[in-house]
C-alpha atoms as a printed R data frame, in Angstrom:
    type eleno elety resid chain resno       x       y       z
1   ATOM     1    CA   UNK     A     1   0.000   0.000   0.000
2   ATOM     2    CA   UNK     A     2   1.108   3.544  -0.751
3   ATOM     3    CA   UNK     A     3   0.894   6.048   2.123
4   ATOM     4    CA   UNK     A     4   0.747   9.807   1.760
5   ATOM     5    CA   UNK     A     5   0.795  12.783   4.087
6   ATOM     6    CA   UNK     A     6  -2.568  14.304   4.995
7   ATOM     7    CA   UNK     A     7  -1.817  17.932   4.215
8   ATOM     8    CA   UNK     A     8   0.492  19.403   6.842
9   ATOM     9    CA   UNK     A     9  -0.923  17.221   9.638
10  ATOM    10    CA   UNK     A    10   1.022  14.471  11.381
11  ATOM    11    CA   UNK     A    11  -1.262  11.850   9.822
12  ATOM    12    CA   UNK     A    12  -0.444   9.533   6.945
13  ATOM    13    CA   UNK     A    13  -3.271   7.956   4.951
14  ATOM    14    CA   UNK     A    14  -3.253   5.114   2.438
15  ATOM    15    CA   UNK     A    15  -3.768   5.953  -1.230
16  ATOM    16    CA   UNK     A    16  -6.935   3.846  -0.974
17  ATOM    17    CA   UNK     A    17  -9.296   4.664   1.892
18  ATOM    18    CA   UNK     A    18 -12.213   2.448   2.929
19  ATOM    19    CA   UNK     A    19 -15.399   4.309   2.042
20  ATOM    20    CA   UNK     A    20 -18.143   3.332   4.497
21  ATOM    21    CA   UNK     A    21 -21.115   4.922   2.731
22  ATOM    22    CA   UNK     A    22 -22.616   1.714   1.328
23  ATOM    23    CA   UNK     A    23 -22.377  -0.240   4.595
24  ATOM    24    CA   UNK     A    24 -24.752   2.231   6.207
25  ATOM    25    CA   UNK     A    25 -27.543   0.485   4.325
26  ATOM    26    CA   UNK     A    26 -28.765   3.746   2.809
27  ATOM    27    CA   UNK     A    27 -28.810   4.856  -0.839
28  ATOM    28    CA   UNK     A    28 -27.078   1.697  -2.105
29  ATOM    29    CA   UNK     A    29 -29.663  -0.808  -0.848
30  ATOM    30    CA   UNK     A    30 -29.417  -3.188   2.082
31  ATOM    31    CA   UNK     A    31 -26.069  -4.136   3.610
32  ATOM    32    CA   UNK     A    32 -25.043  -7.080   5.806
33  ATOM    33    CA   UNK     A    33 -23.393  -5.800   8.995
34  ATOM    34    CA   UNK     A    34 -21.271  -8.885   9.617
35  ATOM    35    CA   UNK     A    35 -19.936  -8.870   6.064
36  ATOM    36    CA   UNK     A    36 -19.249  -5.148   6.414
37  ATOM    37    CA   UNK     A    37 -17.295  -5.697   9.638
38  ATOM    38    CA   UNK     A    38 -15.295  -8.473   7.967
39  ATOM    39    CA   UNK     A    39 -14.636  -6.148   5.010
40  ATOM    40    CA   UNK     A    40 -13.288  -3.360   7.222
41  ATOM    41    CA   UNK     A    41 -11.056  -5.761   9.124
42  ATOM    42    CA   UNK     A    42  -9.776  -7.277   5.871
43  ATOM    43    CA   UNK     A    43  -9.037  -3.772   4.669
44  ATOM    44    CA   UNK     A    44  -6.968  -3.004   7.756
45  ATOM    45    CA   UNK     A    45  -5.019  -6.228   7.217
46  ATOM    46    CA   UNK     A    46  -4.388  -5.219   3.582
47  ATOM    47    CA   UNK     A    47  -3.109  -1.769   4.504
48  ATOM    48    CA   UNK     A    48  -6.358   0.157   3.943
49  ATOM    49    CA   UNK     A    49  -6.160   1.501   7.467
50  ATOM    50    CA   UNK     A    50  -8.130   4.729   6.936
51  ATOM    51    CA   UNK     A    51 -11.915   4.439   7.186
52  ATOM    52    CA   UNK     A    52 -14.159   7.270   6.050
53  ATOM    53    CA   UNK     A    53 -17.710   7.385   7.342
54  ATOM    54    CA   UNK     A    54 -20.392   9.938   8.276
55  ATOM    55    CA   UNK     A    55 -23.483  10.168  10.485
56  ATOM    56    CA   UNK     A    56 -25.606  10.589   7.341
57  ATOM    57    CA   UNK     A    57 -24.672   7.124   6.088
58  ATOM    58    CA   UNK     A    58 -27.629   5.190   7.429
59  ATOM    59    CA   UNK     A    59 -28.557   7.779  10.065
60  ATOM    60    CA   UNK     A    60 -25.629   6.804  12.280
61  ATOM    61    CA   UNK     A    61 -25.568   3.126  11.338
62  ATOM    62    CA   UNK     A    62 -22.349   3.263   9.328
63  ATOM    63    CA   UNK     A    63 -20.483   4.821  12.258
64  ATOM    64    CA   UNK     A    64 -21.821   2.118  14.571
65  ATOM    65    CA   UNK     A    65 -20.660  -0.651  12.219
66  ATOM    66    CA   UNK     A    66 -17.226   0.965  11.890
67  ATOM    67    CA   UNK     A    67 -17.052   1.179  15.676
68  ATOM    68    CA   UNK     A    68 -17.722  -2.541  15.984
69  ATOM    69    CA   UNK     A    69 -15.164  -3.377  13.306
70  ATOM    70    CA   UNK     A    70 -12.286  -1.444  14.887
71  ATOM    71    CA   UNK     A    71 -12.897  -2.591  18.452
72  ATOM    72    CA   UNK     A    72  -9.547  -3.799  19.784
73  ATOM    73    CA   UNK     A    73  -7.722  -2.334  16.759
74  ATOM    74    CA   UNK     A    74  -8.065   1.394  17.360
75  ATOM    75    CA   UNK     A    75  -4.307   1.974  17.320
76  ATOM    76    CA   UNK     A    76  -4.104   0.497  13.815
77  ATOM    77    CA   UNK     A    77  -6.585   2.787  12.073
78  ATOM    78    CA   UNK     A    78  -7.218   6.357  10.991
79  ATOM    79    CA   UNK     A    79 -10.865   7.297  11.550
80  ATOM    80    CA   UNK     A    80 -12.405   9.987   9.369
81  ATOM    81    CA   UNK     A    81 -15.988  11.080   9.842
82  ATOM    82    CA   UNK     A    82 -18.057  14.175   9.174
83  ATOM    83    CA   UNK     A    83 -20.475  16.726  10.519
84  ATOM    84    CA   UNK     A    84 -22.982  19.140   9.068
85  ATOM    85    CA   UNK     A    85 -25.891  17.020   7.822
86  ATOM    86    CA   UNK     A    86 -28.684  16.694  10.377
87  ATOM    87    CA   UNK     A    87 -32.074  15.036  10.230
88  ATOM    88    CA   UNK     A    88 -33.345  15.049  13.829
89  ATOM    89    CA   UNK     A    89 -34.446  18.695  13.918
90  ATOM    90    CA   UNK     A    90 -34.974  21.674  11.637
91  ATOM    91    CA   UNK     A    91 -31.971  24.000  11.443
92  ATOM    92    CA   UNK     A    92 -29.766  25.413   8.719
93  ATOM    93    CA   UNK     A    93 -30.176  24.968   4.978
94  ATOM    94    CA   UNK     A    94 -32.657  22.393   3.619
95  ATOM    95    CA   UNK     A    95 -30.803  19.811   1.514
96  ATOM    96    CA   UNK     A    96 -32.929  16.783   0.503
97  ATOM    97    CA   UNK     A    97 -35.301  14.057   1.672
98  ATOM    98    CA   UNK     A    98 -33.824  10.780   2.932
99  ATOM    99    CA   UNK     A    99 -35.724   7.612   3.690
100 ATOM   100    CA   UNK     A   100 -35.247   4.653   5.999
101 ATOM   101    CA   UNK     A   101 -37.542   2.024   7.517
102 ATOM   102    CA   UNK     A   102 -39.113   4.716   9.692
103 ATOM   103    CA   UNK     A   103 -40.108   6.878   6.741
104 ATOM   104    CA   UNK     A   104 -38.999  10.131   5.146
105 ATOM   105    CA   UNK     A   105 -36.615  12.543   6.872
106 ATOM   106    CA   UNK     A   106 -35.792  16.059   5.677
107 ATOM   107    CA   UNK     A   107 -32.037  16.602   5.854
108 ATOM   108    CA   UNK     A   108 -30.460  19.984   6.553
109 ATOM   109    CA   UNK     A   109 -26.974  21.378   6.112
110 ATOM   110    CA   UNK     A   110 -26.036  22.787   9.497
111 ATOM   111    CA   UNK     A   111 -22.546  23.900  10.491
112 ATOM   112    CA   UNK     A   112 -23.351  26.056  13.496
113 ATOM   113    CA   UNK     A   113 -21.007  25.759  16.447
114 ATOM   114    CA   UNK     A   114 -23.530  24.169  18.875
115 ATOM   115    CA   UNK     A   115 -24.585  21.631  16.253
116 ATOM   116    CA   UNK     A   116 -21.000  20.633  15.378
117 ATOM   117    CA   UNK     A   117 -20.020  20.212  19.039
118 ATOM   118    CA   UNK     A   118 -23.074  18.023  19.682
119 ATOM   119    CA   UNK     A   119 -22.539  15.990  16.502
120 ATOM   120    CA   UNK     A   120 -18.935  15.278  17.400
121 ATOM   121    CA   UNK     A   121 -19.908  13.839  20.777
122 ATOM   122    CA   UNK     A   122 -22.516  11.599  19.151
123 ATOM   123    CA   UNK     A   123 -20.010  10.373  16.565
124 ATOM   124    CA   UNK     A   124 -17.416   9.620  19.243
125 ATOM   125    CA   UNK     A   125 -20.004   7.537  21.066
126 ATOM   126    CA   UNK     A   126 -21.156   5.622  17.975
127 ATOM   127    CA   UNK     A   127 -17.572   4.944  16.922
128 ATOM   128    CA   UNK     A   128 -16.511   4.000  20.444
129 ATOM   129    CA   UNK     A   129 -13.376   6.156  20.310
130 ATOM   130    CA   UNK     A   130 -11.904   9.043  22.307
131 ATOM   131    CA   UNK     A   131 -10.651  11.031  19.336
132 ATOM   132    CA   UNK     A   132 -11.548  11.353  15.655
133 ATOM   133    CA   UNK     A   133  -8.445  11.541  13.462
134 ATOM   134    CA   UNK     A   134 -10.004  13.581  10.642
135 ATOM   135    CA   UNK     A   135 -13.219  15.531  11.189
136 ATOM   136    CA   UNK     A   136 -14.786  16.923   8.021
137 ATOM   137    CA   UNK     A   137 -17.627  19.303   7.188
138 ATOM   138    CA   UNK     A   138 -19.779  17.122   4.940
139 ATOM   139    CA   UNK     A   139 -21.307  19.916   2.828
140 ATOM   140    CA   UNK     A   140 -21.122  23.716   2.990
141 ATOM   141    CA   UNK     A   141 -23.871  25.494   4.929
142 ATOM   142    CA   UNK     A   142 -24.573  28.899   3.397
143 ATOM   143    CA   UNK     A   143 -26.645  29.951   6.408
144 ATOM   144    CA   UNK     A   144 -23.726  29.772   8.862
145 ATOM   145    CA   UNK     A   145 -20.615  31.972   8.747
146 ATOM   146    CA   UNK     A   146 -17.450  30.007   8.022
147 ATOM   147    CA   UNK     A   147 -15.804  31.769  10.947
148 ATOM   148    CA   UNK     A   148 -18.318  30.143  13.335
149 ATOM   149    CA   UNK     A   149 -17.769  26.722  11.778
150 ATOM   150    CA   UNK     A   150 -14.005  26.991  12.066
151 ATOM   151    CA   UNK     A   151 -14.311  28.195  15.666
152 ATOM   152    CA   UNK     A   152 -16.132  24.973  16.530
153 ATOM   153    CA   UNK     A   153 -13.587  22.778  14.748
154 ATOM   154    CA   UNK     A   154 -10.660  24.518  16.413
155 ATOM   155    CA   UNK     A   155 -12.317  24.143  19.808
156 ATOM   156    CA   UNK     A   156 -12.738  20.407  19.200
157 ATOM   157    CA   UNK     A   157  -9.092  20.124  18.158
158 ATOM   158    CA   UNK     A   158  -7.885  22.033  21.197
159 ATOM   159    CA   UNK     A   159 -10.036  19.792  23.413
160 ATOM   160    CA   UNK     A   160  -8.353  16.701  21.932
161 ATOM   161    CA   UNK     A   161 -11.556  15.355  20.373
162 ATOM   162    CA   UNK     A   162 -10.268  15.631  16.799
163 ATOM   163    CA   UNK     A   163  -6.761  15.645  15.324
164 ATOM   164    CA   UNK     A   164  -7.167  17.161  11.864
165 ATOM   165    CA   UNK     A   165  -9.720  19.381  10.126
166 ATOM   166    CA   UNK     A   166 -11.221  18.623   6.736
167 ATOM   167    CA   UNK     A   167 -13.970  19.855   4.474
168 ATOM   168    CA   UNK     A   168 -15.955  18.142   1.746
169 ATOM   169    CA   UNK     A   169 -17.566  19.585  -1.373
170 ATOM   170    CA   UNK     A   170 -16.146  23.042  -0.589
171 ATOM   171    CA   UNK     A   171 -15.139  25.481  -3.325
172 ATOM   172    CA   UNK     A   172 -11.773  27.202  -3.594
173 ATOM   173    CA   UNK     A   173 -13.295  30.386  -2.217
174 ATOM   174    CA   UNK     A   174 -14.770  28.604   0.795
175 ATOM   175    CA   UNK     A   175 -11.480  26.890   1.598
176 ATOM   176    CA   UNK     A   176  -9.619  30.185   1.240
177 ATOM   177    CA   UNK     A   177 -11.948  31.730   3.814
178 ATOM   178    CA   UNK     A   178 -11.513  28.748   6.156
179 ATOM   179    CA   UNK     A   179  -7.757  29.315   6.032
180 ATOM   180    CA   UNK     A   180  -8.238  32.816   7.415
181 ATOM   181    CA   UNK     A   181  -9.267  31.250  10.744
182 ATOM   182    CA   UNK     A   182  -7.253  28.055  10.997
183 ATOM   183    CA   UNK     A   183  -5.759  25.060   9.188
184 ATOM   184    CA   UNK     A   184  -7.549  22.865   6.679
185 ATOM   185    CA   UNK     A   185  -5.820  19.529   6.178
186 ATOM   186    CA   UNK     A   186  -8.044  17.981   3.517
187 ATOM   187    CA   UNK     A   187 -10.874  18.537   1.082
188 ATOM   188    CA   UNK     A   188 -13.102  15.789  -0.247
189 ATOM   189    CA   UNK     A   189 -14.466  16.443  -3.747
190 ATOM   190    CA   UNK     A   190 -16.086  14.016  -6.141
191 ATOM   191    CA   UNK     A   191 -13.681  12.719  -8.770
192 ATOM   192    CA   UNK     A   192 -13.695   9.849 -11.242
193 ATOM   193    CA   UNK     A   193 -13.119   9.193 -14.923
194 ATOM   194    CA   UNK     A   194 -16.710  10.329 -15.416
195 ATOM   195    CA   UNK     A   195 -16.471  13.310 -13.028
196 ATOM   196    CA   UNK     A   196 -13.234  15.143 -13.790
197 ATOM   197    CA   UNK     A   197 -14.388  18.754 -13.470
198 ATOM   198    CA   UNK     A   198 -12.570  19.329 -10.160
199 ATOM   199    CA   UNK     A   199  -9.142  18.190 -11.369
200 ATOM   200    CA   UNK     A   200  -8.149  21.603 -12.712
201 ATOM   201    CA   UNK     A   201 -10.228  23.416 -10.095
202 ATOM   202    CA   UNK     A   202 -10.434  22.691  -6.394
203 ATOM   203    CA   UNK     A   203  -8.035  19.711  -6.533
204 ATOM   204    CA   UNK     A   204  -5.290  21.790  -8.122
205 ATOM   205    CA   UNK     A   205  -6.063  24.651  -5.738
206 ATOM   206    CA   UNK     A   206  -5.869  22.382  -2.687
207 ATOM   207    CA   UNK     A   207  -2.556  20.965  -3.874
208 ATOM   208    CA   UNK     A   208  -1.144  24.486  -4.220
209 ATOM   209    CA   UNK     A   209  -2.126  25.164  -0.594
210 ATOM   210    CA   UNK     A   210  -0.662  21.929   0.758
211 ATOM   211    CA   UNK     A   211  -4.148  20.518   1.393
212 ATOM   212    CA   UNK     A   212  -4.846  16.851   0.748
213 ATOM   213    CA   UNK     A   213  -7.536  15.789  -1.724
214 ATOM   214    CA   UNK     A   214  -9.397  12.670  -0.626
215 ATOM   215    CA   UNK     A   215 -11.745  11.997  -3.531
216 ATOM   216    CA   UNK     A   216 -15.040  10.142  -3.433
217 ATOM   217    CA   UNK     A   217 -16.870   7.982  -6.003
218 ATOM   218    CA   UNK     A   218 -13.743   7.015  -8.013
219 ATOM   219    CA   UNK     A   219 -15.671   3.989  -9.324
220 ATOM   220    CA   UNK     A   220 -18.742   6.140 -10.000
221 ATOM   221    CA   UNK     A   221 -20.809   4.049  -7.571
222 ATOM   222    CA   UNK     A   222 -19.669   0.804  -9.203
223 ATOM   223    CA   UNK     A   223 -20.314   1.761 -12.825
224 ATOM   224    CA   UNK     A   224 -16.604   1.834 -13.725
225 ATOM   225    CA   UNK     A   225 -16.118  -1.741 -12.536
226 ATOM   226    CA   UNK     A   226 -18.029  -2.961 -15.587
227 ATOM   227    CA   UNK     A   227 -20.176  -5.095 -13.305
228 ATOM   228    CA   UNK     A   228 -23.253  -2.881 -13.662
229 ATOM   229    CA   UNK     A   229 -24.263  -4.417 -16.966
230 ATOM   230    CA   UNK     A   230 -27.219  -3.579 -19.176
231 ATOM   231    CA   UNK     A   231 -29.398  -6.263 -17.570
232 ATOM   232    CA   UNK     A   232 -28.709  -5.073 -14.013
233 ATOM   233    CA   UNK     A   233 -31.860  -4.548 -11.925
234 ATOM   234    CA   UNK     A   234 -31.619  -2.321  -8.860
235 ATOM   235    CA   UNK     A   235 -33.319  -3.384  -5.649
236 ATOM   236    CA   UNK     A   236 -35.662  -1.025  -3.775
237 ATOM   237    CA   UNK     A   237 -33.739   1.633  -1.868
238 ATOM   238    CA   UNK     A   238 -30.847   1.625  -4.349
239 ATOM   239    CA   UNK     A   239 -30.980   5.161  -5.720
240 ATOM   240    CA   UNK     A   240 -28.316   4.596  -8.348
241 ATOM   241    CA   UNK     A   241 -31.046   3.753 -10.820
242 ATOM   242    CA   UNK     A   242 -32.058   7.423 -10.743
243 ATOM   243    CA   UNK     A   243 -28.569   8.780 -11.484
244 ATOM   244    CA   UNK     A   244 -27.890  10.009 -15.034
245 ATOM   245    CA   UNK     A   245 -24.923   7.749 -15.840
246 ATOM   246    CA   UNK     A   246 -26.937   4.687 -14.809
247 ATOM   247    CA   UNK     A   247 -29.686   5.282 -17.357
248 ATOM   248    CA   UNK     A   248 -29.505   2.546 -20.017
249 ATOM   249    CA   UNK     A   249 -28.445   4.860 -22.867
250 ATOM   250    CA   UNK     A   250 -25.587   6.328 -20.823
251 ATOM   251    CA   UNK     A   251 -24.625   3.055 -19.197
252 ATOM   252    CA   UNK     A   252 -24.196   1.551 -22.671
253 ATOM   253    CA   UNK     A   253 -21.762   4.309 -23.653
254 ATOM   254    CA   UNK     A   254 -19.658   3.777 -20.526
255 ATOM   255    CA   UNK     A   255 -19.579   0.012 -20.962
256 ATOM   256    CA   UNK     A   256 -18.433   0.450 -24.573
257 ATOM   257    CA   UNK     A   257 -15.454   2.600 -23.505
258 ATOM   258    CA   UNK     A   258 -14.569   0.144 -20.766
259 ATOM   259    CA   UNK     A   259 -14.643  -2.745 -23.222
260 ATOM   260    CA   UNK     A   260 -12.799  -1.050 -26.077
261 ATOM   261    CA   UNK     A   261 -10.154   0.982 -24.227
262 ATOM   262    CA   UNK     A   262  -9.814  -0.065 -20.589
263 ATOM   263    CA   UNK     A   263 -10.195  -3.842 -20.917
264 ATOM   264    CA   UNK     A   264  -7.019  -4.329 -23.030
265 ATOM   265    CA   UNK     A   265  -5.051  -2.313 -20.453
266 ATOM   266    CA   UNK     A   266  -6.588  -4.346 -17.630
267 ATOM   267    CA   UNK     A   267  -5.653  -7.570 -19.428
268 ATOM   268    CA   UNK     A   268  -2.061  -6.356 -19.821
269 ATOM   269    CA   UNK     A   269  -1.828  -5.844 -16.060
270 ATOM   270    CA   UNK     A   270  -3.817  -8.978 -15.170
271 ATOM   271    CA   UNK     A   271  -6.247  -6.647 -13.432
272 ATOM   272    CA   UNK     A   272  -9.965  -5.955 -13.282
273 ATOM   273    CA   UNK     A   273 -11.630  -2.889 -14.768
274 ATOM   274    CA   UNK     A   274 -12.285  -1.562 -11.285
275 ATOM   275    CA   UNK     A   275  -8.634  -1.911 -10.311
276 ATOM   276    CA   UNK     A   276  -7.560   0.054 -13.360
277 ATOM   277    CA   UNK     A   277 -10.045   2.833 -12.543
278 ATOM   278    CA   UNK     A   278  -8.701   3.007  -8.982
279 ATOM   279    CA   UNK     A   279  -5.067   2.949 -10.128
280 ATOM   280    CA   UNK     A   280  -5.769   5.736 -12.632
281 ATOM   281    CA   UNK     A   281  -7.413   7.826  -9.912
282 ATOM   282    CA   UNK     A   282  -4.785   7.540  -7.190
283 ATOM   283    CA   UNK     A   283  -2.036   8.514  -9.632
284 ATOM   284    CA   UNK     A   284  -3.898  11.509 -11.077
285 ATOM   285    CA   UNK     A   285  -2.248  14.888 -10.285
286 ATOM   286    CA   UNK     A   286  -2.981  16.212  -6.807
287 ATOM   287    CA   UNK     A   287  -4.828  13.149  -5.505
288 ATOM   288    CA   UNK     A   288  -3.879  12.024  -1.994
289 ATOM   289    CA   UNK     A   289  -6.345   9.165  -1.502
290 ATOM   290    CA   UNK     A   290  -9.432   7.680  -3.130
291 ATOM   291    CA   UNK     A   291 -12.447   6.503  -1.144
292 ATOM   292    CA   UNK     A   292 -13.437   3.061  -2.346
293 ATOM   293    CA   UNK     A   293 -16.354   1.233  -0.801
294 ATOM   294    CA   UNK     A   294 -16.711  -2.505  -0.290
295 ATOM   295    CA   UNK     A   295 -19.434  -4.760   1.051
296 ATOM   296    CA   UNK     A   296 -17.305  -7.840   1.708
297 ATOM   297    CA   UNK     A   297 -13.724  -8.991   2.204
298 ATOM   298    CA   UNK     A   298 -13.346 -10.185  -1.388
299 ATOM   299    CA   UNK     A   299 -14.072  -6.717  -2.745
300 ATOM   300    CA   UNK     A   300 -11.590  -5.191  -0.299
301 ATOM   301    CA   UNK     A   301  -8.809  -7.515  -1.454
302 ATOM   302    CA   UNK     A   302  -9.476  -6.511  -5.060
303 ATOM   303    CA   UNK     A   303  -9.447  -2.818  -4.165
304 ATOM   304    CA   UNK     A   304  -6.215  -3.045  -2.171
305 ATOM   305    CA   UNK     A   305  -4.390  -4.765  -5.010
306 ATOM   306    CA   UNK     A   306  -5.053  -1.743  -7.230
307 ATOM   307    CA   UNK     A   307  -2.362   0.168  -5.317
308 ATOM   308    CA   UNK     A   308   0.248  -2.177  -6.795
309 ATOM   309    CA   UNK     A   309  -0.666  -1.416 -10.409
310 ATOM   310    CA   UNK     A   310   1.734   0.909 -12.205
311 ATOM   311    CA   UNK     A   311   0.064   2.343 -15.288
312 ATOM   312    CA   UNK     A   312   2.413   3.796 -17.874
313 ATOM   313    CA   UNK     A   313   2.016   7.483 -18.756
314 ATOM   314    CA   UNK     A   314   0.697   6.355 -22.140
315 ATOM   315    CA   UNK     A   315  -1.944   4.136 -20.517
316 ATOM   316    CA   UNK     A   316  -2.936   6.888 -18.100
317 ATOM   317    CA   UNK     A   317  -3.350   9.331 -20.984
318 ATOM   318    CA   UNK     A   318  -5.167   6.823 -23.197
319 ATOM   319    CA   UNK     A   319  -7.761   6.150 -20.514
320 ATOM   320    CA   UNK     A   320  -8.242   9.855 -19.852
321 ATOM   321    CA   UNK     A   321  -8.636  10.641 -23.570
322 ATOM   322    CA   UNK     A   322 -11.233   7.910 -24.060
323 ATOM   323    CA   UNK     A   323 -13.452   9.208 -21.277
324 ATOM   324    CA   UNK     A   324 -12.815  12.807 -22.263
325 ATOM   325    CA   UNK     A   325 -14.594  12.079 -25.557
326 ATOM   326    CA   UNK     A   326 -17.773  11.057 -23.742
327 ATOM   327    CA   UNK     A   327 -20.374  13.799 -23.749
328 ATOM   328    CA   UNK     A   328 -22.353  14.632 -20.647
329 ATOM   329    CA   UNK     A   329 -24.975  11.989 -19.730
330 ATOM   330    CA   UNK     A   330 -28.228  12.306 -21.648
């Protein structure tokens, strides 16, 4: 496994981070907790010792599963979680409607100081830890001054409840303002072969400021693995079916590029399509780590092996050029 510095913090993270969104059992369909725990533990054994979760992933369930998985192994892992999305009361900026077995819940972006301090304590309890290694604002909250948000994060750091400060989905301008009040060690934008708009924007900006970029959805929610074929049926609760790239006409275009361009490169490296997509991502300019989810230990082993793949500059460019020719999803 490759390890890289998390901005100017004293933390090193693997180039592949375990993304714990899917194991929350929300958005991606149902998840098996015992398989998820086994997957996290297999990841730690394989060098994927950073786990990224959030309260929003299953309304706290993902954090609870992560907490169970790391019990007795806390000194071996880097725990990253988030704040700023709340569903238990009305405050802040309305975001979207989320659903679980109890029904619909309106979700709000809220980065006020009292809310962040309370959220952190709840996350510490669910995770069963004394300190969170990387604490990230999940989404910007336009109703709360950034100065107030940073004040809360700095207070948590000074109290020893968090070690490093991160943001997610923030713009260059927002990060610049954060830096007026304190350090920012990482930003978490979306980035994949199908979502490259941030490469020359906030990713390059963060790199220029010494801020790590931990990118999410490098496999575009599984589409770039080639396993989401044209006959794939999505179970209830799996919202991928509603996403533009998963529509049949767009899915067909992606599968064609994977077959014609990426598959020969994968064959040359004795690798899967997903491994090539991960390898391409973690070696893209300015990328510190890629969040890759897994539901079981077998998937984790496949993901971890991607760190060993050395694509040539020609292969890296060929893959980029092929996806660059794809128009926006219809």
